[in-house]
N, C-alpha and C positions, 0 to 999 in steps of 0.2 A: 392861479399863479404859483401857489405852493406845490400843486401837483406837477406843474411844468418843471419846477426846480428838482423835485424828487425824481421825475423821469430822466432829466438830464444827468443827475447824480448817478442813477442806476446805470444809465448808458455808459457814463464815464468809467464807473467801477467795472462794468462788464468788459469794456474795451481794455482797461488796464489788466484785468485778469487774463483776457485773451492774449495780450502782449506777453505777459509773464509765462503763459503756457507755451507760446511760440518760442520764446527765448530758451525755456527749459528743454523743449524738444530739439531745438537747434544745438544746444550744448551737448545733449545726449548723442545726437547724430555725429557731431564733431568728435566727441570722445570715442565713439565707436570707430570712426575712420582712423583716428590716431592709434587706437589699440590694434586695428587691423594692420596698419602700416608698420607699427612696432613689431607685431607678431611676424610679419613677413620678413623683416630685417633679422630678427633674432631666432627665426624658426629652427634653423639647423642647430645652432648652439643650444637653444632651449630644449629641443627634442633630445639631443645627446645628453644633456644634463639630467633631464627627466628619466631617461633610460638608466643612467648611472645610479641615480638615487633609487630607482625602482629595484635595481639589482642589489643594492645595499640593504634595502628594507627586506627584500625577499630572503637574502642570506641570514639576516638577523631573526626573521620570524619563522623561517622554515622549520627549525627544530621545535619551536614552541607549538606550531600548528600540528606537526607530526605527533608530538606528545599528546596534544588535545584529542587528535583523531584516535590514537590508541586508547586513550582513556574512555572516550565515548564508545568505541567499539567494545571495550571490556564491559562497560555498563550495559550496553545493548545485549551482549551475550548473557550477562547475569539476569537481566529482565526476561530474556527469551527463555532461559532455563527455568526460572520461577514460573513463568506463564505456562510452559509446557508441563511442568510438574503439577501445577494447579489444574490444568485442563485434564491431565491423566487421572488425577484424583476424582475430579468431577465426573469424568466418563465412567470410572469404576463404580462410583456411588450410583450413577444412573443405571448402569448395567445390573447391579445388585438389586435395585428396587424393581426394575422391570422383570427380572427373573423371579423375584418373590411374588410379584403380582400375577405373573403367568402361572406359577405353581398354585396359587390360591384359586385361580380360575380353572385349573385342571388342564391347562394346555401343556402338552409335552414339550420338552426341550429338544434341541437339535440332536443331542446325543441319544436321547430316548427314541426319537424317530429313526435315527440311523441304526440303532440296535434292533428296532422292530423290522426295519427293512432287511437287515442281515438275517433275522430269524425267518422272515417270509421267503427269502431266496433259498435258505437252507431247506425249509419245508417243501418248497416247490421242487428242488432237486431230489429230495427223498420221494416225493409223490411221483415224479417222472420215473424214478428208478423202480418204484413199486408197480407203476402202470406197465413198464416194459417187462418186468418179471412176471406179471400176472398172465399175459397171453402165452408166454413160454410154458408156464406151469399148466395152463389149461390145455395147450396142445400136447403136452407131455402126458397128461392124464388120458386124453382121448386115444392116444396111440397104444397105451398099455391095456386099455380095456378091450381093444379089438383083438 
């Protein structure tokens, strides 16, 4: 019998809870309909008022925003310059260390290779000149001896 009363009580509580939820959902629905109707009625005036307020806010904040943008741009430029300077120093240190390592290993620098190439070209030109002069000298000796 006690179980029957408990079950009835639980059923009644569940029913009351369901009714409360239904009432709340209905009130929310009705509030939404009311808001929709009100919005339709006041849409034009409300929109114009919002535009007007937006224009006022824009005019008040435009100067502040522009100052902030200039400030941020200035800071970005400073950071960029610092980063570039740091990167240049790092690159210079790296180049110096690589150059010293290449010298220790006996590997010639680009300038040394270019100088050797120029010397080779000069020697080749002199050798070509000597080769061309040698047959002329040989033919000249042969004519004199006859």
